C-alpha positions, 0 to 999 in steps of 0.5 A: 282303903279304910274309911276315915272321917273327913278331920282325919283325911284332912288332918292328914292332907295338912300333915303332909303339907306341912312335911313338903314344908319341912323338907323343901326348906331343909332342901333349901338351906342344905343346898345353900350349904353344899350339902349332899341333898341325894336323901332329902331328895328322895323323902321328898319326891316320896312324900309328894306321892304320898300325898298325890295318892290320898288326893286320887282316892280321897279326892279322884285327882288322878295321878301320873307316877308309874308302880316304879315310882310308888313302890320306890315311895312306898318303900321310902314312906315306910322307912320313915315310921322307926324314926317318927315312932322313936321320937314319938315315944319319947314326946311327952302325953299330951303335947302338941308334938305328940298330936302332930306325930300321931297325925303324921304316923297316920297320914304315912299309914293312910298313903302306904295303905293307898299305894298298897291298894293301887298296887293291887289294881 
């Protein structure tokens, strides 16, 4: 895992926490409306695992995820990049939205790297 500053660590953790909150709210809304929640549940699980992996690497908080959990989470997280990067390209330079997207992309990259590093063990 690459060496990252404490600022990047904090921003990445906050980014994952924000993403979890957004996904939990979306899940509640979709459940209320009777919509299909399969995709949102899959993404929420992957984001939880991504956060757990960062906490494992940075704070030595052990996780209980299996290799299969990690592989699936990695696939889901990497699958988020194209849509986030598409939104990022359209966001105005210097805007708060662009800054949040930069942090989210960095956090996802670090989580995928943590999963990859763990898979190599």
